[in-house]
C-alpha positions as CSV (number, residue, x, y, z in Angstrom):
1,M,-53.6,-35.1,84.7
2,H,-54.1,-34.4,81.0
3,S,-57.6,-34.2,80.3
4,E,-57.6,-36.9,77.3
5,A,-55.6,-39.2,79.7
6,V,-58.5,-38.6,82.6
7,I,-61.3,-39.4,79.7
8,E,-59.2,-42.6,78.7
9,F,-59.2,-43.9,82.1
10,L,-62.6,-43.0,82.8
11,G,-64.0,-44.6,79.8
12,D,-62.6,-48.0,81.1
13,V,-64.3,-48.0,84.6
14,P,-67.5,-50.2,84.3
15,V,-69.8,-48.3,86.2
16,L,-69.5,-45.0,84.1
17,Q,-69.6,-47.3,80.7
18,R,-73.3,-47.2,81.1
19,L,-73.5,-43.5,80.8
20,P,-73.7,-41.4,77.7
21,S,-70.4,-40.5,76.4
22,S,-71.2,-36.7,77.3
23,S,-71.7,-37.6,80.7
24,V,-68.1,-39.2,81.0
25,R,-66.7,-36.2,79.3
26,D,-68.4,-33.8,81.6
27,I,-67.4,-36.1,84.7
28,A,-63.9,-35.8,83.3
29,Q,-63.9,-32.0,83.6
30,H,-65.0,-32.2,87.4
31,V,-62.7,-34.8,89.1
32,V,-60.0,-34.3,91.6
33,V,-56.8,-36.1,91.6
34,K,-56.3,-37.6,95.1
35,H,-53.0,-39.1,96.4
36,Y,-52.5,-41.6,99.7
37,N,-49.8,-43.3,101.1
38,P,-49.8,-47.3,102.2
39,G,-51.8,-47.6,105.5
40,E,-53.4,-44.2,105.2
41,C,-57.2,-43.7,105.5
42,V,-59.1,-42.3,102.4
43,F,-62.0,-42.0,104.9
44,Q,-63.7,-43.7,107.9
45,E,-66.8,-44.0,109.6
46,G,-68.3,-40.7,110.7
47,E,-66.5,-38.8,108.6
48,P,-68.3,-36.6,105.7
49,D,-68.6,-38.0,102.2
50,G,-66.3,-36.0,99.9
51,G,-67.6,-37.7,96.8
52,I,-67.3,-41.0,94.5
53,Y,-63.7,-42.1,94.3
54,F,-62.3,-43.9,91.2
55,I,-59.4,-46.1,91.6
56,L,-56.6,-44.8,89.1
57,E,-53.4,-46.9,90.8
58,G,-53.0,-49.0,93.8
59,E,-55.4,-50.9,96.0
60,V,-57.5,-50.3,99.0
61,E,-58.8,-52.6,101.6
62,V,-62.7,-51.9,102.4
63,S,-64.0,-53.0,105.8
64,R,-67.4,-52.9,106.8
65,S,-69.5,-53.7,109.9
66,F,-73.2,-53.5,110.4
67,Y,-73.2,-53.3,114.2
68,A,-71.5,-51.4,116.9
69,D,-69.9,-54.5,118.2
70,N,-68.4,-55.5,114.5
71,H,-70.3,-58.6,114.3
72,D,-71.1,-59.5,110.8
73,S,-68.2,-57.4,109.2
74,E,-66.9,-58.1,105.7
75,V,-63.6,-57.0,104.2
76,F,-62.9,-56.2,100.4
77,R,-59.9,-55.5,98.4
78,W,-60.3,-53.1,95.6
79,G,-58.0,-52.0,92.6
80,K,-57.9,-50.0,89.5
81,F,-61.3,-49.3,87.9
82,D,-63.1,-50.0,91.3
83,H,-64.9,-47.1,92.7
84,F,-66.5,-46.5,96.1
85,T,-68.1,-43.8,98.0
86,Q,-69.1,-43.1,101.8
87,S,-71.9,-45.7,102.4
88,E,-75.3,-44.4,102.9
89,S,-76.8,-47.2,104.9
90,D,-76.4,-48.3,108.7
91,R,-73.3,-50.3,108.1
92,Q,-70.0,-48.6,109.1
93,E,-67.0,-48.4,106.6
94,N,-63.4,-47.9,107.0
95,I,-61.3,-47.8,103.6
96,I,-57.6,-48.1,104.0
97,A,-54.6,-47.7,101.4
98,L,-52.9,-50.9,101.1
99,T,-50.4,-49.5,98.6
100,K,-49.4,-46.1,97.3
101,L,-53.0,-45.1,95.9
102,T,-54.2,-42.5,93.3
103,C,-57.9,-41.9,92.9
104,L,-60.1,-39.4,90.9
105,M,-62.6,-38.0,92.9
106,L,-66.0,-36.4,91.8
107,P,-67.2,-33.9,94.2
108,N,-70.9,-34.6,95.6
109,K,-72.2,-31.5,93.9
110,Y,-71.4,-33.1,90.6
111,S,-73.0,-36.6,91.3
112,P,-76.1,-36.0,89.3
113,L,-73.9,-36.6,86.4
114,M,-73.9,-40.1,87.4
115,H,-77.8,-40.4,86.9
116,P,-78.6,-39.3,83.4
117,Y,-81.8,-39.5,81.7
118,S,-81.3,-42.7,79.9
119,V,-77.8,-44.5,78.5
120,W,-77.9,-42.1,75.6
121,S,-78.8,-38.9,77.0
122,A,-78.0,-37.1,79.9
123,D,-81.0,-34.8,79.4
124,V,-83.9,-35.1,77.0
125,N,-87.1,-33.8,76.2
126,L,-89.6,-36.7,75.8
127,M,-91.7,-34.6,73.4
128,T,-88.5,-34.1,70.8
129,R,-86.7,-37.3,71.6
130,A,-86.6,-39.6,68.4
131,S,-88.5,-42.9,68.5
132,A,-85.7,-44.9,67.7
133,E,-83.7,-43.7,70.7
134,H,-86.7,-44.0,72.8
135,I,-86.9,-47.8,71.8
136,L,-83.3,-48.8,72.2
137,S,-82.9,-47.0,75.7
138,V,-82.3,-50.0,77.8
139,D,-82.4,-49.5,81.7
140,P,-79.0,-50.6,83.6
141,L,-79.7,-53.1,86.6
142,D,-76.0,-53.3,87.2
143,V,-72.8,-53.1,85.2
144,N,-73.6,-56.3,83.0
145,T,-77.5,-56.4,83.2
146,F,-79.9,-54.4,81.3
147,R,-83.7,-54.2,80.5
148,G,-85.6,-53.2,77.6
149,I,-89.3,-53.1,77.0
150,T,-91.7,-53.4,73.9
151,L,-93.0,-49.8,73.4
152,I,-96.8,-49.5,72.3
153,G,-96.5,-48.0,68.7
154,A,-93.3,-49.6,67.9
155,P,-92.7,-52.5,65.1
156,K,-94.1,-56.0,66.1
157,S,-96.0,-58.7,64.9
158,G,-97.4,-60.3,67.7
159,K,-93.8,-61.3,68.8
160,V,-90.8,-59.0,69.7
161,Y,-89.6,-57.7,66.2
162,G,-86.1,-59.1,65.5
163,G,-84.6,-55.6,64.9
164,Q,-85.8,-54.8,68.5
165,F,-83.6,-57.9,69.9
166,M,-80.5,-56.8,67.9
167,G,-80.7,-53.1,68.8
168,Q,-81.2,-53.6,72.5
169,A,-78.8,-56.1,73.0
170,L,-76.3,-54.2,71.0
171,A,-77.0,-51.1,73.2
172,A,-76.5,-53.2,76.2
173,A,-73.2,-54.7,74.7
174,S,-72.1,-51.0,73.9
175,K,-72.5,-50.0,77.3
176,T,-70.1,-52.4,78.7
177,V,-67.0,-51.0,76.6
178,H,-65.0,-47.8,76.3
179,F,-66.9,-45.5,74.4
180,H,-63.8,-45.1,72.0
181,K,-64.4,-48.5,71.0
182,I,-67.1,-48.7,68.3
183,L,-69.2,-51.8,67.1
184,H,-67.9,-53.2,64.2
185,S,-69.5,-56.5,63.7
186,F,-72.1,-59.0,65.3
187,H,-73.6,-62.5,64.8
188,A,-77.0,-63.0,66.1
189,H,-79.3,-66.0,66.5
190,F,-83.1,-66.1,67.3
191,L,-83.9,-69.0,69.5
192,L,-87.6,-68.1,70.5
193,P,-90.5,-66.0,69.9
194,G,-90.3,-62.8,72.2
195,D,-93.4,-61.9,74.5
196,V,-94.2,-58.1,74.0
197,N,-95.9,-57.8,77.2
198,I,-93.0,-58.6,79.2
199,P,-89.4,-56.8,79.8
200,I,-86.3,-58.5,78.0
201,I,-83.5,-58.9,80.6
202,Y,-80.1,-58.6,78.8
203,Q,-77.1,-60.2,80.2
204,V,-73.6,-59.2,78.7
205,D,-70.6,-61.3,79.4
206,R,-67.2,-59.5,78.7
207,L,-65.5,-62.1,76.7
208,S,-62.4,-60.1,75.7
209,D,-60.8,-56.6,76.3
210,V,-57.6,-55.7,74.6
211,P,-56.2,-52.1,73.9
212,N,-58.0,-51.9,70.5
213,I,-60.6,-54.3,70.5
214,A,-63.5,-55.8,72.8
215,T,-65.7,-58.8,72.5
216,R,-69.3,-59.3,74.1
217,R,-71.7,-61.8,74.2
218,V,-75.4,-60.7,75.1
219,N,-78.2,-63.2,76.5
220,A,-81.7,-62.1,76.1
221,L,-84.0,-63.6,78.6
222,Q,-87.5,-63.7,79.3
223,K,-89.4,-66.0,81.8
224,E,-85.7,-66.8,82.7
225,R,-85.3,-68.8,79.2
226,V,-82.8,-67.5,76.4
227,V,-84.8,-66.5,73.8
228,F,-81.8,-64.5,71.7
229,F,-78.3,-64.0,71.8
230,L,-75.4,-62.6,69.7
231,I,-71.8,-61.9,69.7
232,A,-70.4,-58.6,68.8
233,S,-67.0,-57.3,68.4
234,F,-65.9,-53.3,68.9
235,H,-62.8,-51.5,67.5
236,R,-61.1,-48.3,68.6
237,E,-60.7,-46.0,65.1
238,E,-57.3,-46.1,63.8
239,E,-55.8,-45.4,60.4
240,G,-55.5,-48.2,57.9
241,F,-56.5,-49.2,54.1
242,D,-59.3,-47.9,52.1
243,H,-61.2,-49.2,49.0
244,Q,-64.7,-49.6,48.1
245,E,-65.8,-52.3,45.0
246,S,-69.4,-52.1,45.8
247,T,-71.4,-49.2,43.6
248,M,-74.5,-47.8,44.9
249,P,-77.0,-48.3,42.2
250,S,-78.6,-45.3,40.6
251,V,-82.1,-44.7,42.0
252,P,-84.1,-41.4,42.1
253,D,-83.4,-39.3,45.5
254,P,-85.7,-40.1,48.6
255,E,-87.2,-36.7,48.1
256,T,-88.9,-37.4,44.8
257,L,-90.6,-40.7,46.1
258,L,-93.5,-41.3,47.9
259,P,-93.5,-42.6,51.7
260,E,-94.5,-45.9,52.5
261,H,-96.6,-45.8,55.8
262,G,-95.8,-49.0,58.2
263,L,-94.5,-51.7,55.9
264,E,-97.1,-53.7,56.9
265,E,-96.1,-56.5,55.1
266,G,-92.1,-56.3,56.1
267,V,-93.4,-56.6,59.8
268,K,-96.7,-58.0,59.5
269,L,-98.6,-55.5,61.5
270,P,-102.0,-56.2,62.3
271,R,-104.7,-53.7,61.3
272,H,-105.2,-52.6,64.5
273,H,-101.5,-51.7,65.1
274,P,-101.8,-48.4,67.0
275,R,-100.6,-45.2,65.5
276,I,-99.1,-43.3,68.2
277,G,-99.0,-39.3,67.6
278,V,-97.8,-37.8,71.0
279,P,-94.7,-40.0,72.6
280,T,-95.2,-41.0,76.4
281,S,-93.1,-42.9,78.6
282,T,-94.4,-46.3,77.4
283,S,-95.2,-45.6,73.6
284,V,-93.7,-43.9,70.8
285,P,-94.9,-42.8,67.1
286,W,-93.7,-45.3,64.4
287,P,-89.7,-44.8,64.3
288,T,-88.8,-44.7,60.8
289,E,-89.6,-43.0,57.6
290,I,-89.2,-45.5,54.4
291,R,-89.0,-44.5,50.4
292,P,-89.3,-47.5,48.1
293,V,-87.5,-47.1,45.0
294,D,-90.0,-49.1,43.0
295,P,-93.4,-47.2,42.9
296,K,-95.2,-50.4,42.3
297,K,-97.9,-51.8,44.8
298,Y,-97.7,-55.6,45.3
299,T,-100.1,-58.0,47.3
300,R,-98.8,-60.9,48.9
301,Y,-99.9,-63.1,46.2
302,T,-97.7,-61.3,43.2
303,T,-94.6,-63.0,42.1
304,R,-91.9,-60.7,41.8
305,P,-87.9,-60.8,41.7
306,P,-86.1,-61.5,45.0
307,S,-84.9,-57.8,45.8
308,I,-85.7,-54.6,46.7
309,S,-84.3,-51.3,47.4
310,Y,-85.6,-48.6,49.7
311,W,-84.5,-45.4,51.2
312,L,-85.1,-45.0,55.2
313,R,-83.9,-43.1,57.8
314,A,-85.0,-42.8,61.6
315,K,-87.9,-40.1,62.4
316,G,-86.4,-37.2,64.4
317,R,-83.0,-35.9,65.5
318,L,-80.6,-38.6,67.3
319,P,-77.7,-37.5,69.7
320,D,-74.3,-37.2,68.3
321,D,-73.3,-40.8,69.4
322,Q,-72.1,-43.1,66.8
323,A,-72.8,-46.4,69.0
324,L,-76.4,-45.6,68.9
325,H,-76.4,-44.8,65.2
326,R,-75.0,-48.2,64.4
327,C,-77.5,-49.8,66.9
328,V,-80.4,-48.1,65.0
329,G,-78.6,-49.3,61.7
330,A,-79.1,-52.9,63.2
331,Y,-82.8,-52.2,64.1
332,F,-83.4,-51.1,60.6
333,S,-81.6,-54.1,59.2
334,D,-84.4,-56.7,59.7
335,L,-87.1,-54.4,58.1
336,L,-88.2,-56.4,54.8
337,F,-85.2,-58.5,54.9
338,I,-85.7,-62.6,55.1
339,Q,-89.1,-61.8,53.5
340,I,-87.6,-61.2,50.0
341,S,-86.8,-64.7,49.5
342,L,-90.3,-65.4,49.4
343,N,-90.8,-62.9,46.3
344,P,-90.6,-65.5,43.6
345,H,-92.8,-68.2,45.2
346,R,-95.8,-65.9,45.8
347,K,-98.9,-66.9,43.7
348,V,-102.6,-67.0,44.5
349,G,-103.5,-70.0,46.8
350,V,-99.9,-70.1,48.3
351,F,-99.5,-68.9,51.8
352,P,-95.6,-68.4,52.6
353,S,-94.3,-67.9,56.0
354,S,-90.7,-66.7,57.0
355,I,-88.7,-67.1,60.4
356,S,-85.5,-65.4,61.1
357,L,-82.8,-68.1,62.2
358,D,-79.6,-65.9,62.3
359,H,-78.3,-62.5,61.2
360,S,-75.0,-61.0,60.6
361,M,-73.9,-57.5,60.1
362,W,-70.6,-55.6,59.6
363,F,-70.4,-51.9,60.1
364,H,-67.8,-50.3,57.8
365,R,-68.2,-46.4,57.9
366,D,-69.6,-44.0,60.3
367,F,-73.1,-43.0,59.4
368,R,-76.1,-41.0,60.7
369,A,-79.1,-43.3,60.9
370,D,-81.2,-40.2,61.2
371,E,-80.2,-39.1,57.7
372,W,-81.3,-40.9,54.3
373,L,-79.8,-44.4,53.7
374,L,-80.2,-46.6,50.6
375,Y,-80.9,-50.5,51.6
376,V,-80.4,-52.7,48.7
377,I,-81.3,-56.3,49.6
378,D,-81.4,-59.3,47.6
379,S,-81.7,-62.9,48.1
380,P,-79.5,-65.3,45.9
381,T,-80.8,-68.4,46.8
382,A,-83.6,-70.5,48.8
383,Y,-83.3,-74.3,49.5
384,N,-84.7,-77.0,52.0
385,A,-86.9,-74.7,53.8
386,R,-84.2,-72.0,54.2
387,G,-83.9,-68.6,52.5
388,F,-80.6,-66.4,52.4
389,S,-81.0,-62.6,52.0
390,R,-78.0,-60.1,51.9
391,G,-78.1,-56.2,52.1
392,Q,-76.0,-53.3,51.8
393,M,-76.6,-49.6,53.1
394,F,-75.3,-46.7,51.3
395,N,-75.2,-43.1,52.5
396,R,-76.2,-40.5,49.7
397,K,-72.2,-40.0,48.9
398,G,-72.6,-43.9,47.7
399,E,-70.4,-44.8,50.5
400,L,-71.0,-48.1,51.7
401,V,-71.6,-48.1,55.7
402,L,-72.9,-51.5,56.2
403,S,-73.7,-55.0,55.1
404,A,-76.0,-57.4,56.4
405,M,-77.0,-61.1,55.7
406,Q,-79.7,-63.5,57.1
407,V,-80.8,-67.0,56.9
408,G,-84.4,-68.0,57.8
409,V,-87.0,-70.8,57.7
410,V,-89.1,-70.2,54.8
411,R,-92.3,-72.6,54.1
412,K,-95.2,-72.8,52.4
413,L,-98.1,-73.3,54.8
414,K,-101.4,-75.0,54.5
415,P,-104.1,-72.9,53.4
416,P,-106.8,-72.3,56.0
417,T,-109.6,-74.7,55.7
418,T,-113.4,-73.7,55.5
419,T,-116.1,-75.2,57.6
420,S,-119.4,-75.0,55.4
421,K,-122.6,-73.9,57.3
422,L,-124.6,-76.0,55.5
């Protein structure tokens, strides 16, 4: 088979979709084509394991027995995109071709390719791994279920940061589609506050798969309750029309601007939020570098226009995987977003608050999240205790790479009461 045809097939094998795209390409270089006639044994009990088999064409019957007298036996029928290997348990297993059968077999000596360091990187140095990649590296529990955690040092505000929900859910969804299909849009809803102290389980529903487009729904669960969900659409790259009406505003280059450490107001960081210098398996340094275009310093009581622009990028170097860069773009997008709709209403004695309800994004062009992007945000309206914000990200060439919109509840809280000590 031609190598591109092998890659095309392997990209649709569910158990391989959770691997880094580089690992799938490496596997394609080492698989061996195997042909079997109807009724022929692929392998049977007692034979040495040749490797991992991926069914390219045809069907097999798998019979398993757990005891020598064949009690408690099981029979399965598997077809295209399924995989099998010699059982390592005490059960006995026979696999017979039901039809003309073609498999791609990965020899055992290459089986480490099936166990990469993370869903994004086959091999990585923890000390040089970008914080954003670490935060968005969900652990596969099966082909449709993933687990994410909130790392020490990552953005949070007493609850899970909304960008983390979106980035991790999109990472899970991206690991259930062919890596040639890239995220182009999603629509998310925040249902309940997330607990930063317990893992988040992401369950992916494969709603639709057609040749060029795939659709996924992801539920995020904590304590067996859905706290967040999104629906995402993926599209295979193809040639088409090209135009852009939006113009990037003329602003100073990021190198000429002062950095903003932490964006405390944007994610409401407590003063004791840890500043991690050396990454570990459970902690990361602050993941983003931010350069506000407006050098003025505002307090939470300063009335100002409902708009902001700032340059941002991920700290460190990210892998060359566009799926990850788009997940990081979604992760970025919730920084200082719905809060902008509060700006015209800020003044001394007023204590405004905001809670995100839903968030939508559209990805227009490829980009690198570890290179400077200009995020231009405004809030055209707020009414009936709901604020509406919209944002656009441009690369340094002025190309519009993504658009975002969010609606949230914006309210004026009652001022804290003080009790006299007299």
